[in-house]
All heavy atoms as an XYZ file, in Angstrom:
827
protein
N    -114.987    -14.963      2.788
C    -114.572    -14.340      4.030
C    -114.490    -12.817      3.882
O    -114.739    -12.106      4.843
C    -113.225    -14.905      4.468
N    -114.148    -12.349      2.684
C    -114.004    -10.905      2.485
C    -115.328    -10.162      2.631
O    -115.341     -8.958      2.846
C    -113.423    -10.630      1.099
C    -112.033    -11.168      0.905
C    -111.573    -11.065     -0.539
O    -112.383    -10.692     -1.408
O    -110.402    -11.375     -0.790
N    -116.443    -10.867      2.522
C    -117.755    -10.221      2.560
C    -118.341    -10.145      3.965
O    -119.442     -9.647      4.139
C    -118.722    -10.986      1.656
C    -118.284    -10.999      0.203
C    -119.179    -11.870     -0.629
C    -118.642    -11.919     -2.055
N    -119.308    -12.897     -2.869
N    -117.621    -10.633      4.988
C    -118.144    -10.682      6.347
C    -117.210     -9.929      7.304
O    -115.996    -10.005      7.157
C    -118.292    -12.125      6.809
C    -119.147    -12.952      5.897
N    -120.518    -12.862      5.887
C    -118.827    -13.854      4.938
C    -120.998    -13.685      4.980
N    -119.996    -14.295      4.381
N    -117.772     -9.224      8.305
C    -116.934     -8.469      9.235
C    -116.179     -9.330     10.246
O    -115.180     -8.898     10.798
C    -117.916     -7.542      9.942
C    -119.252     -8.154      9.761
C    -119.191     -8.968      8.506
N    -116.630    -10.559     10.483
C    -115.949    -11.455     11.410
C    -116.075    -12.883     10.897
O    -117.164    -13.352     10.609
C    -116.557    -11.340     12.797
N    -114.933    -13.574     10.779
C    -114.910    -14.921     10.222
C    -113.996    -15.795     11.069
O    -112.949    -15.348     11.543
C    -114.389    -14.901      8.764
C    -114.320    -16.291      8.179
C    -115.257    -14.018      7.895
N    -114.395    -17.060     11.261
C    -113.562    -18.028     11.979
C    -113.666    -19.378     11.288
O    -114.683    -19.711     10.695
C    -114.015    -18.152     13.427
N    -112.575    -20.148     11.374
C    -112.583    -21.507     10.855
C    -113.220    -22.430     11.880
O    -113.059    -22.244     13.088
C    -111.155    -21.987     10.604
C    -110.450    -21.453      9.370
C    -108.995    -21.920      9.365
C    -111.143    -21.907      8.111
N    -113.925    -23.447     11.408
C    -114.500    -24.454     12.280
C    -114.325    -25.817     11.624
O    -114.410    -25.940     10.408
C    -115.979    -24.167     12.523
N    -114.043    -26.819     12.439
C    -113.877    -28.176     11.926
C    -114.866    -29.093     12.634
O    -115.232    -28.845     13.781
C    -112.440    -28.659     12.168
N    -115.295    -30.143     11.957
C    -116.235    -31.069     12.579
C    -115.634    -31.721     13.821
O    -114.440    -31.979     13.883
C    -116.477    -32.124     11.503
C    -115.994    -31.518     10.235
C    -114.967    -30.515     10.593
N    -116.472    -31.983     14.812
C    -116.068    -32.747     15.988
C    -116.133    -34.213     15.600
O    -117.052    -34.639     14.899
C    -117.016    -32.449     17.177
C    -116.709    -33.324     18.368
C    -116.926    -30.984     17.557
N    -115.177    -35.003     16.019
C    -115.093    -36.399     15.582
C    -115.787    -37.391     16.515
O    -116.077    -38.499     16.137
C    -113.626    -36.802     15.450
C    -112.916    -36.081     14.346
C    -111.449    -36.519     14.326
N    -110.675    -35.747     13.403
C    -110.190    -34.550     13.647
N    -110.400    -33.973     14.784
N    -109.489    -33.904     12.738
N    -115.978    -37.007     17.784
C    -116.502    -37.967     18.751
C    -117.729    -37.412     19.462
O    -118.001    -36.214     19.426
C    -115.446    -38.307     19.808
O    -115.066    -37.108     20.488
C    -114.211    -38.929     19.187
N    -118.440    -38.292     20.133
C    -119.612    -37.905     20.906
C    -119.184    -37.021     22.072
O    -118.155    -37.264     22.708
C    -120.331    -39.170     21.426
O    -120.711    -39.952     20.302
C    -121.545    -38.817     22.251
N    -119.972    -35.997     22.357
C    -119.701    -35.104     23.479
C    -120.635    -35.442     24.630
O    -121.764    -35.870     24.425
C    -119.909    -33.649     23.053
C    -119.030    -33.160     21.905
C    -119.434    -31.756     21.506
C    -117.572    -33.194     22.290
N    -120.161    -35.229     25.854
C    -120.954    -35.502     27.042
C    -121.218    -34.186     27.762
O    -120.288    -33.419     28.034
C    -120.207    -36.468     27.991
C    -121.023    -36.738     29.238
C    -119.878    -37.767     27.285
N    -122.482    -33.897     28.036
C    -122.857    -32.713     28.807
C    -122.831    -33.089     30.284
O    -123.372    -34.123     30.680
C    -124.257    -32.256     28.400
C    -124.703    -30.993     29.089
C    -126.082    -30.560     28.636
O    -126.595    -31.092     27.637
O    -126.646    -29.679     29.308
N    -122.186    -32.254     31.109
C    -122.033    -32.533     32.529
C    -122.846    -31.561     33.373
O    -123.052    -30.418     32.990
C    -120.559    -32.430     32.939
C    -119.567    -33.293     32.168
C    -118.151    -32.994     32.625
C    -119.893    -34.760     32.338
N    -123.246    -32.013     34.568
C    -123.878    -31.108     35.519
C    -122.793    -30.469     36.381
O    -121.600    -30.714     36.175
C    -124.936    -31.823     36.365
C    -124.362    -32.950     37.222
O    -123.120    -33.026     37.390
O    -125.154    -33.758     37.734
N    -123.185    -29.642     37.357
C    -122.215    -28.931     38.194
C    -121.309    -29.878     38.967
O    -120.171    -29.555     39.283
C    -122.936    -27.998     39.179
C    -123.661    -26.835     38.537
C    -125.039    -27.224     37.999
O    -125.613    -28.255     38.429
O    -125.538    -26.516     37.124
N    -121.800    -31.057     39.312
C    -121.008    -32.021     40.072
C    -120.130    -32.906     39.210
O    -119.399    -33.742     39.717
N    -120.189    -32.754     37.904
C    -119.364    -33.556     37.003
C    -120.037    -34.817     36.512
O    -119.406    -35.626     35.834
N    -121.312    -35.011     36.861
C    -122.041    -36.186     36.391
C    -122.576    -35.983     34.986
O    -122.899    -34.868     34.590
N    -122.679    -37.068     34.244
C    -123.180    -37.003     32.870
C    -124.672    -36.714     32.860
O    -125.442    -37.347     33.569
C    -122.895    -38.303     32.145
N    -125.062    -35.708     32.076
C    -126.466    -35.335     31.937
C    -127.009    -35.832     30.595
O    -128.117    -36.351     30.525
C    -126.630    -33.791     32.023
C    -128.057    -33.380     31.745
C    -126.169    -33.287     33.368
N    -126.213    -35.656     29.533
C    -126.679    -36.041     28.203
C    -125.489    -36.297     27.291
O    -124.399    -35.766     27.500
C    -127.545    -34.932     27.612
N    -125.716    -37.126     26.290
C    -124.736    -37.365     25.234
C    -125.201    -36.609     23.995
O    -126.390    -36.544     23.707
C    -124.644    -38.860     24.905
C    -124.099    -39.687     26.044
C    -124.944    -40.452     26.827
C    -122.745    -39.688     26.316
C    -124.457    -41.215     27.876
C    -122.235    -40.440     27.362
C    -123.096    -41.209     28.137
O    -122.604    -41.943     29.168
N    -124.244    -36.036     23.274
C    -124.559    -35.288     22.055
C    -123.740    -35.859     20.903
O    -122.541    -36.026     21.011
C    -124.247    -33.802     22.230
C    -125.044    -33.154     23.314
N    -126.366    -32.816     23.166
C    -124.702    -32.801     24.572
C    -126.804    -32.272     24.283
N    -125.816    -32.253     25.159
N    -124.414    -36.142     19.799
C    -123.719    -36.670     18.635
C    -122.832    -35.584     18.025
O    -123.138    -34.401     18.109
C    -124.725    -37.179     17.581
O    -125.572    -36.096     17.218
C    -125.550    -38.333     18.118
N    -121.729    -35.985     17.416
C    -120.786    -34.995     16.886
C    -121.329    -34.147     15.746
O    -120.813    -33.064     15.490
C    -119.599    -35.827     16.428
C    -120.034    -37.231     16.416
C    -121.253    -37.346     17.260
N    -122.392    -34.590     15.060
C    -122.888    -33.815     13.919
C    -123.588    -32.524     14.341
O    -123.894    -31.691     13.500
C    -123.808    -34.671     13.045
C    -125.020    -35.184     13.795
O    -125.102    -35.088     15.013
N    -125.955    -35.755     13.061
N    -123.842    -32.330     15.624
C    -124.490    -31.105     16.106
C    -123.482    -30.034     16.515
O    -123.885    -28.926     16.859
C    -125.377    -31.429     17.311
C    -126.565    -32.290     16.955
C    -127.537    -32.448     18.100
N    -127.923    -31.145     18.624
C    -128.162    -30.905     19.913
N    -128.052    -31.858     20.793
N    -128.519    -29.709     20.309
N    -122.192    -30.340     16.526
C    -121.194    -29.412     17.039
C    -120.021    -29.281     16.083
O    -119.742    -30.176     15.295
C    -120.683    -29.883     18.409
C    -121.741    -29.856     19.471
C    -122.515    -30.965     19.726
C    -121.976    -28.696     20.187
C    -123.505    -30.939     20.688
C    -122.969    -28.658     21.156
C    -123.732    -29.784     21.406
N    -119.352    -28.145     16.190
C    -118.125    -27.884     15.435
C    -117.077    -27.405     16.435
O    -117.408    -26.869     17.487
C    -118.350    -26.791     14.379
C    -119.436    -27.066     13.377
S    -118.973    -28.024     11.949
C    -117.655    -27.170     11.223
N    -115.827    -27.591     16.085
C    -114.706    -27.140     16.894
C    -114.197    -25.821     16.314
O    -113.886    -25.745     15.128
C    -113.622    -28.220     16.848
C    -112.404    -27.893     17.609
C    -111.419    -29.051     17.578
O    -110.649    -29.178     18.483
N    -111.408    -29.883     16.555
N    -114.149    -24.786     17.131
C    -113.685    -23.481     16.680
C    -112.168    -23.492     16.573
O    -111.465    -23.878     17.500
C    -114.141    -22.403     17.661
C    -113.983    -20.963     17.210
C    -114.813    -20.693     15.960
C    -114.396    -20.019     18.316
N    -111.651    -23.077     15.427
C    -110.209    -23.062     15.176
C    -109.724    -21.626     15.046
O    -110.507    -20.694     14.953
C    -109.887    -23.841     13.893
C    -110.377    -25.280     13.833
C    -110.201    -25.843     12.438
C    -109.658    -26.135     14.852
N    -108.439    -21.451     15.027
C    -107.866    -20.149     14.764
C    -107.260    -20.204     13.374
O    -106.911    -21.284     12.906
C    -106.770    -19.798     15.799
O    -105.826    -20.860     15.844
C    -107.364    -19.592     17.164
N    -107.136    -19.123     12.674
C    -107.328    -17.749     13.132
C    -108.789    -17.314     13.030
O    -109.553    -17.867     12.251
C    -106.491    -16.939     12.159
C    -106.560    -17.718     10.884
C    -106.617    -19.177     11.306
N    -109.112    -16.338     13.846
C    -110.377    -15.628     13.712
C    -110.023    -14.264     13.128
O    -109.087    -13.626     13.573
C    -111.060    -15.476     15.066
C    -111.461    -16.812     15.659
C    -112.121    -16.675     17.004
O    -112.730    -15.656     17.297
N    -112.001    -17.702     17.807
N    -110.763    -13.839     12.118
C    -110.403    -12.635     11.377
C    -111.537    -11.620     11.478
O    -112.703    -11.970     11.318
C    -110.134    -12.979      9.887
C    -109.713    -11.752      9.112
C    -109.085    -14.076      9.783
N    -111.168    -10.368     11.756
C    -112.140     -9.290     11.898
C    -111.736     -8.122     11.013
O    -110.549     -7.856     10.834
C    -112.196     -8.786     13.351
C    -112.541     -9.853     14.340
C    -111.559    -10.596     14.959
C    -113.864    -10.118     14.652
C    -111.878    -11.588     15.876
C    -114.193    -11.104     15.569
C    -113.198    -11.832     16.182
N    -112.741     -7.404     10.485
C    -112.430     -6.142      9.829
C    -111.982     -5.172     10.913
O    -112.290     -5.359     12.103
C    -113.660     -5.559      9.109
O    -114.681     -5.314     10.075
C    -114.156     -6.474      8.003
N    -111.275     -4.144     10.533
C    -110.802     -3.174     11.519
C    -111.980     -2.536     12.261
O    -111.953     -2.380     13.480
C    -109.956     -2.088     10.844
C    -109.369     -1.107     11.830
C    -108.475     -0.097     11.138
C    -107.911      0.881     12.149
N    -107.058      1.875     11.509
N    -113.034     -2.215     11.520
C    -114.205     -1.587     12.128
C    -114.849     -2.507     13.167
O    -115.166     -2.071     14.270
C    -115.229     -1.225     11.046
C    -116.497     -0.608     11.599
C    -117.513     -0.331     10.492
O    -117.269     -0.568      9.328
N    -118.662      0.176     10.892
N    -115.022     -3.798     12.852
C    -115.631     -4.752     13.777
C    -114.724     -4.969     14.993
O    -115.186     -5.035     16.130
C    -115.911     -6.075     13.073
C    -116.539     -7.137     13.954
C    -117.783     -6.672     14.675
C    -119.032     -7.019     13.967
N    -120.246     -6.648     14.734
N    -113.429     -5.043     14.757
C    -112.479     -5.233     15.859
C    -112.518     -4.051     16.813
O    -112.546     -4.221     18.029
C    -111.064     -5.433     15.297
C    -110.034     -5.670     16.356
C    -109.932     -6.912     16.967
C    -109.169     -4.653     16.749
C    -108.987     -7.127     17.951
C    -108.224     -4.865     17.729
C    -108.125     -6.112     18.332
N    -112.542     -2.837     16.255
C    -112.592     -1.635     17.096
C    -113.903     -1.586     17.883
O    -113.924     -1.195     19.048
C    -112.415     -0.378     16.241
C    -111.060     -0.301     15.544
S    -109.650     -0.455     16.646
C    -109.667      1.134     17.412
N    -115.008     -1.998     17.259
C    -116.310     -2.032     17.930
C    -116.287     -2.993     19.117
O    -116.745     -2.665     20.210
C    -117.380     -2.461     16.923
C    -118.748     -2.687     17.500
C    -119.684     -3.329     16.482
O    -119.612     -2.962     15.285
O    -120.460     -4.199     16.893
N    -115.727     -4.168     18.925
C    -115.681     -5.180     19.992
C    -114.757     -4.739     21.122
O    -115.101     -4.868     22.300
C    -115.243     -6.545     19.412
C    -116.335     -7.097     18.499
C    -114.918     -7.544     20.520
C    -115.911     -8.289     17.676
N    -113.594     -4.199     20.775
C    -112.663     -3.776     21.822
C    -113.167     -2.549     22.566
O    -112.956     -2.427     23.771
C    -111.264     -3.503     21.248
O    -111.349     -2.562     20.178
C    -110.625     -4.786     20.756
N    -113.839     -1.631     21.884
C    -114.384     -0.445     22.560
C    -115.462     -0.849     23.569
O    -115.575     -0.255     24.647
C    -114.956      0.539     21.541
N    -116.227     -1.890     23.238
C    -117.275     -2.370     24.142
C    -116.706     -3.307     25.216
O    -117.427     -3.711     26.115
C    -118.357     -3.090     23.350
N    -115.411     -3.658     25.104
C    -114.736     -4.555     26.050
C    -115.522     -5.850     26.249
O    -115.862     -6.234     27.353
C    -114.497     -3.855     27.389
C    -113.569     -2.669     27.277
C    -113.338     -2.023     28.612
C    -112.407     -0.827     28.418
N    -112.209     -0.092     29.624
N    -115.802     -6.503     25.131
C    -116.568     -7.742     25.176
C    -116.011     -8.740     24.175
O    -115.221     -8.400     23.299
C    -118.036     -7.462     24.860
C    -118.263     -6.945     23.439
C    -119.746     -6.826     23.116
N    -119.955     -6.269     21.803
C    -119.919     -6.962     20.663
N    -119.649     -8.239     20.674
N    -120.136     -6.373     19.502
N    -116.431     -9.981     24.334
C    -116.110    -11.033     23.379
C    -117.090    -10.940     22.210
O    -118.222    -10.480     22.391
C    -116.247    -12.416     24.035
C    -115.269    -12.675     25.156
C    -113.857    -12.895     24.654
O    -113.679    -13.444     23.546
O    -112.923    -12.510     25.373
N    -116.699    -11.370     21.011
C    -117.659    -11.370     19.900
C    -118.768    -12.386     20.155
O    -118.525    -13.470     20.674
C    -116.813    -11.762     18.688
C    -115.580    -12.353     19.231
C    -115.383    -11.821     20.602
N    -119.993    -12.029     19.814
C    -121.125    -12.939     19.954
C    -121.100    -13.940     18.806
O    -120.661    -13.636     17.698
C    -122.447    -12.169     19.936
C    -122.583    -11.188     21.052
N    -122.723    -11.576     22.359
C    -122.575     -9.830     21.064
C    -122.807    -10.499     23.128
N    -122.714     -9.428     22.367
N    -121.595    -15.140     19.058
C    -121.594    -16.195     18.036
C    -122.341    -15.762     16.777
O    -121.947    -16.102     15.667
C    -122.202    -17.471     18.604
N    -123.407    -14.983     16.931
C    -124.191    -14.547     15.771
C    -123.414    -13.565     14.894
O    -123.754    -13.375     13.730
C    -125.493    -13.909     16.234
N    -122.378    -12.926     15.439
C    -121.589    -11.954     14.673
C    -120.528    -12.615     13.808
O    -120.004    -11.992     12.893
C    -120.867    -10.992     15.634
C    -121.750    -10.109     16.443
C    -120.943     -9.253     17.395
O    -120.375     -9.792     18.349
O    -120.875     -8.030     17.152
N    -120.155    -13.840     14.121
C    -119.035    -14.506     13.457
C    -119.563    -15.498     12.421
O    -120.378    -16.361     12.730
C    -118.144    -15.239     14.488
C    -116.984    -15.934     13.793
C    -117.635    -14.264     15.538
N    -119.095    -15.362     11.192
C    -119.426    -16.300     10.129
C    -118.426    -17.450     10.187
O    -117.220    -17.222     10.211
C    -119.346    -15.617      8.755
O    -120.257    -14.529      8.728
C    -119.675    -16.585      7.633
N    -118.931    -18.682     10.259
C    -118.054    -19.845     10.319
C    -117.764    -20.367      8.920
O    -118.667    -20.515      8.109
C    -118.699    -20.956     11.148
C    -118.905    -20.668     12.622
C    -119.583    -21.852     13.292
C    -117.599    -20.335     13.307
N    -116.492    -20.627      8.672
C    -116.071    -21.283      7.436
C    -115.694    -22.698      7.807
O    -114.818    -22.914      8.648
C    -114.868    -20.570      6.818
C    -115.103    -19.173      6.284
C    -113.808    -18.581      5.764
C    -116.149    -19.169      5.195
N    -116.374    -23.665      7.207
C    -116.103    -25.061      7.543
C    -114.742    -25.476      7.004
O    -114.482    -25.393      5.811
C    -117.200    -25.957      6.987
C    -117.085    -27.379      7.462
C    -118.271    -28.201      7.011
C    -118.141    -29.621      7.523
N    -119.246    -30.450      7.082
N    -113.889    -25.885      7.911
C    -112.560    -26.355      7.548
C    -112.553    -27.847      7.307
O    -113.563    -28.534      7.452
N    -111.418    -28.356      6.976
C    -111.247    -29.782      6.741
C    -111.317    -30.543      8.063
O    -110.817    -30.071      9.078
C    -109.884    -30.024      6.081
O    -109.559    -31.389      6.110
N    -111.879    -31.737      8.064
C    -111.850    -32.555      9.274
C    -110.430    -32.941      9.673
O    -110.200    -33.392     10.780
C    -112.656    -33.796      8.905
C    -113.220    -33.579      7.573
C    -112.632    -32.341      6.990
N    -109.473    -32.751      8.772
C    -108.078    -33.036      9.107
C    -107.451    -31.918      9.939
O    -106.373    -32.097     10.496
C    -107.257    -33.251      7.830
C    -107.682    -34.449      6.983
C    -106.878    -34.492      5.698
C    -107.540    -35.738      7.760
N    -108.110    -30.743     10.003
C    -107.611    -29.672     10.857
C    -107.706    -30.114     12.305
O    -108.722    -30.625     12.740
C    -108.435    -28.389     10.680
C    -108.151    -27.700      9.374
O    -107.130    -27.912      8.755
N    -109.081    -26.877      8.934
N    -106.643    -29.910     13.056
C    -106.613    -30.288     14.460
C    -106.263    -29.081     15.304
O    -105.410    -28.289     14.937
C    -105.565    -31.374     14.719
C    -105.813    -32.734     14.099
C    -104.628    -33.633     14.364
C    -107.063    -33.349     14.662
N    -106.908    -28.970     16.439
C    -106.552    -27.940     17.413
C    -105.537    -28.570     18.351
O    -105.823    -29.570     19.014
C    -107.784    -27.478     18.176
C    -107.467    -26.389     19.140
C    -108.711    -25.989     19.914
N    -108.449    -24.738     20.561
C    -109.038    -23.596     20.255
N    -109.961    -23.564     19.332
N    -108.729    -22.500     20.880
N    -104.333    -28.020     18.395
C    -103.282    -28.574     19.231
C    -103.440    -27.974     20.616
O    -103.160    -26.798     20.841
C    -101.886    -28.279     18.639
C    -100.798    -28.830     19.534
C    -101.775    -28.872     17.240
N    -103.919    -28.789     21.558
C    -104.172    -28.323     22.912
C    -103.210    -28.897     23.933
O    -103.074    -28.368     25.021
N    -102.542    -29.995     23.595
C    -101.589    -30.595     24.524
C    -100.580    -31.421     23.743
O    -100.670    -31.547     22.520
C    -102.305    -31.434     25.589
C    -103.231    -32.467     25.027
N    -102.794    -33.655     24.512
C    -104.574    -32.476     24.903
C    -103.826    -34.366     24.094
N    -104.927    -33.664     24.313
N     -99.617    -31.993     24.462
C     -98.511    -32.698     23.815
C     -98.988    -33.861     22.948
O     -98.397    -34.147     21.908
C     -97.521    -33.191     24.861
N    -100.045    -34.548     23.353
C    -100.560    -35.665     22.551
C    -101.026    -35.211     21.183
O    -100.808    -35.895     20.183
N    -101.678    -34.044     21.142
C    -102.121    -33.496     19.860
C    -100.921    -33.124     18.995
O    -100.923    -33.335     17.786
C    -102.991    -32.259     20.060
C    -104.336    -32.573     20.682
O    -104.760    -33.747     20.629
O    -104.965    -31.650     21.222
N     -99.899    -32.557     19.618
C     -98.713    -32.155     18.867
C     -98.043    -33.376     18.248
O     -97.594    -33.333     17.098
C     -97.741    -31.413     19.774
N     -97.989    -34.483     18.963
C     -97.410    -35.712     18.421
C     -98.204    -36.245     17.247
O     -97.642    -36.703     16.254
N     -99.539    -36.169     17.341
C    -100.404    -36.624     16.248
C    -100.193    -35.760     15.010
O    -100.068    -36.275     13.897
C    -101.865    -36.585     16.676
C    -102.890    -36.944     15.605
C    -102.678    -38.358     15.097
C    -104.298    -36.769     16.143
N    -100.129    -34.451     15.195
C     -99.909    -33.549     14.063
C     -98.552    -33.824     13.429
O     -98.415    -33.862     12.205
C    -100.035    -32.075     14.496
C     -99.581    -31.140     13.397
C    -101.465    -31.765     14.908
N     -97.522    -34.035     14.261
C     -96.192    -34.355     13.737
C     -96.205    -35.620     12.897
O     -95.601    -35.671     11.822
N     -96.910    -36.645     13.370
C     -97.004    -37.894     12.615
C     -97.749    -37.678     11.295
O     -97.367    -38.240     10.264
C     -97.717    -38.955     13.456
N     -98.813    -36.860     11.326
C     -99.564    -36.586     10.098
C     -98.702    -35.837      9.091
O     -98.757    -36.100      7.884
C    -100.825    -35.786     10.416
C    -101.888    -36.595     11.133
S    -103.299    -35.611     11.636
C    -104.057    -35.256     10.065
N     -97.894    -34.884      9.565
C     -97.041    -34.118      8.662
C     -95.986    -34.994      8.001
O     -95.600    -34.764      6.857
C     -96.376    -32.956      9.406
C     -97.313    -31.827      9.820
C     -96.577    -30.812     10.671
C     -97.924    -31.159      8.608
N     -95.521    -36.013      8.712
C     -94.521    -36.923      8.133
C     -95.117    -37.763      7.005
O     -94.394    -38.291      6.172
C     -93.945    -37.825      9.212
C     -93.020    -37.082     10.154
C     -92.478    -37.986     11.229
C     -91.625    -37.160     12.180
N     -91.195    -37.932     13.345
N     -96.446    -37.905      6.984
C     -97.107    -38.687      5.937
C     -97.281    -37.908      4.633
O     -97.595    -38.496      3.600
C     -98.477    -39.167      6.417
C     -98.463    -40.150      7.581
C     -99.886    -40.411      8.053
C     -97.775    -41.448      7.192
N     -97.108    -36.589      4.689
C     -97.270    -35.771      3.485
C     -96.195    -36.116      2.464
O     -95.046    -36.377      2.833
C     -97.179    -34.285      3.833
C     -98.330    -33.714      4.650
C     -98.026    -32.262      5.027
C     -99.621    -33.784      3.878
N     -96.536    -36.105      1.195
C     -95.512    -36.387      0.180
C     -94.456    -35.285      0.151
O     -94.749    -34.112      0.350
C     -96.301    -36.433     -1.131
C     -97.576    -35.724     -0.858
C     -97.839    -35.831      0.615
N     -93.239    -35.697     -0.049
C     -92.123    -34.751     -0.122
C     -92.108    -34.085     -1.498
O     -92.318    -34.752     -2.512
C     -90.786    -35.473      0.095
C     -90.702    -36.237      1.403
C     -90.508    -35.299      2.566
C     -90.291    -36.068      3.836
N     -91.324    -35.931      4.798
N     -91.862    -32.761     -1.535
C     -91.790    -32.100     -2.853
C     -90.576    -32.597     -3.638
O     -89.517    -32.835     -3.069
C     -91.659    -30.618     -2.508
C     -91.161    -30.577     -1.116
C     -91.621    -31.836     -0.448
N     -90.777    -32.785     -4.942
C     -89.678    -33.222     -5.800
C     -88.883    -31.997     -6.230
O     -89.426    -31.066     -6.813
C     -90.220    -33.973     -7.003
C     -90.897    -35.262     -6.617
C     -91.417    -35.998     -7.824
C     -92.094    -37.270     -7.358
N     -92.736    -37.981     -8.452
N     -87.607    -32.012     -5.919
C     -86.728    -30.891     -6.266
C     -85.901    -31.300     -7.481
O     -85.217    -32.328     -7.460
C     -85.813    -30.518     -5.083
C     -86.676    -30.104     -3.889
C     -84.843    -29.422     -5.474
C     -85.915    -29.896     -2.618
N     -85.983    -30.489     -8.513
C     -85.234    -30.777     -9.736
C     -83.810    -30.251     -9.557
O     -83.592    -29.052     -9.349
C     -85.906    -30.082    -10.920
C     -85.224    -30.310    -12.235
C     -85.915    -29.528    -13.329
C     -84.951    -29.375    -14.488
N     -85.376    -28.355    -15.415
N     -82.821    -31.118     -9.625
C     -81.437    -30.653     -9.481
C     -81.004    -29.863    -10.717
O     -81.549    -30.055    -11.810
C     -80.633    -31.955     -9.343
C     -81.464    -32.987    -10.015
C     -82.889    -32.562     -9.825
N     -80.041    -28.950    -10.539
C     -79.552    -28.204    -11.705
C     -78.889    -29.156    -12.702
O     -78.272    -30.142    -12.321
C     -78.536    -27.234    -11.115
C     -78.196    -27.761     -9.772
C     -79.346    -28.581     -9.315
N     -79.042    -28.837    -13.995
C     -78.470    -29.693    -15.037
C     -77.020    -29.341    -15.342
O     -76.318    -30.132    -15.955
C     -79.296    -29.583    -16.332
O     -79.368    -28.220    -16.713
C     -80.695    -30.150    -16.119
N     -76.586    -28.146    -14.900
C     -75.191    -27.760    -15.126
C     -74.769    -26.769    -14.039
O     -75.620    -26.149    -13.401
C     -75.026    -27.115    -16.505
O     -75.591    -25.817    -16.483
N     -73.467    -26.582    -13.834
C     -73.011    -25.599    -12.840
C     -73.439    -24.175    -13.197
O     -73.649    -23.340    -12.324
C     -71.491    -25.723    -12.868
C     -71.176    -26.971    -13.604
C     -72.373    -27.318    -14.408
N     -73.594    -23.891    -14.494
C     -74.008    -22.556    -14.914
C     -75.456    -22.270    -14.518
O     -75.810    -21.169    -14.147
C     -73.808    -22.382    -16.423
C     -72.373    -22.559    -16.848
C     -71.962    -23.713    -17.491
C     -71.424    -21.585    -16.546
C     -70.649    -23.890    -17.854
C     -70.102    -21.765    -16.902
C     -69.699    -22.905    -17.562
N     -76.287    -23.290    -14.617
C     -77.691    -23.127    -14.213
C     -77.783    -22.898    -12.701
O     -78.569    -22.101    -12.227
C     -78.485    -24.377    -14.606
C     -79.960    -24.278    -14.272
C     -80.711    -25.549    -14.648
O     -80.232    -26.341    -15.482
O     -81.803    -25.737    -14.062
N     -76.939    -23.586    -11.935
C     -76.943    -23.444    -10.485
C     -76.480    -22.056    -10.053
O     -76.959    -21.508     -9.069
C     -76.045    -24.516     -9.867
C     -76.039    -24.503     -8.361
C     -75.158    -25.605     -7.793
O     -74.586    -26.399     -8.553
O     -75.063    -25.653     -6.554
N     -75.575    -21.466    -10.783
C     -74.973    -20.193    -10.394
C     -75.808    -18.978    -10.787
O     -75.436    -17.862    -10.468
C     -73.579    -20.066    -11.021
N     -76.931    -19.150    -11.447
C     -77.752    -18.010    -11.843
C     -78.426    -17.384    -10.621
O     -78.907    -18.076     -9.757
C     -78.829    -18.446    -12.847
C     -78.234    -18.850    -14.177
C     -79.326    -19.261    -15.149
O     -80.496    -19.145    -14.862
N     -78.926    -19.765    -16.301
N     -78.446    -16.076    -10.589
C     -79.143    -15.401     -9.506
C     -80.344    -14.804    -10.085
O     -80.906    -13.983    -10.222
C     -78.341    -14.327     -8.784
C     -76.871    -14.344     -8.983
C     -76.166    -13.656     -9.872
C     -75.929    -15.101     -8.243
N     -74.842    -13.918     -9.750
C     -74.670    -14.799     -8.750
C     -76.022    -16.017     -7.213
C     -73.509    -15.351     -8.226
C     -74.860    -16.547     -6.718
C     -73.633    -16.217     -7.230
């Protein structure tokens, strides 16, 4: 990431996507292997950020280097996603905390 002026995380899409026409009708189905989900954070060098803001435009896709993230990365867009992330976090192993062996060890600063 340090070698690129603009970098963003991307995670694989898990399900088939449907392309719609203006009326909302299905035009085509797209397999998930052709698409990625853009995640945050997006990181820019100061020079690239100043260039984009001075031009008052969004960064072009060709300017941003994508770093493939884990498929476990989720974009939280609504309450259902937040509940799923909460459930996933509860599955993580708890860190083992070593208790002090004596009161003197506990009192050290």
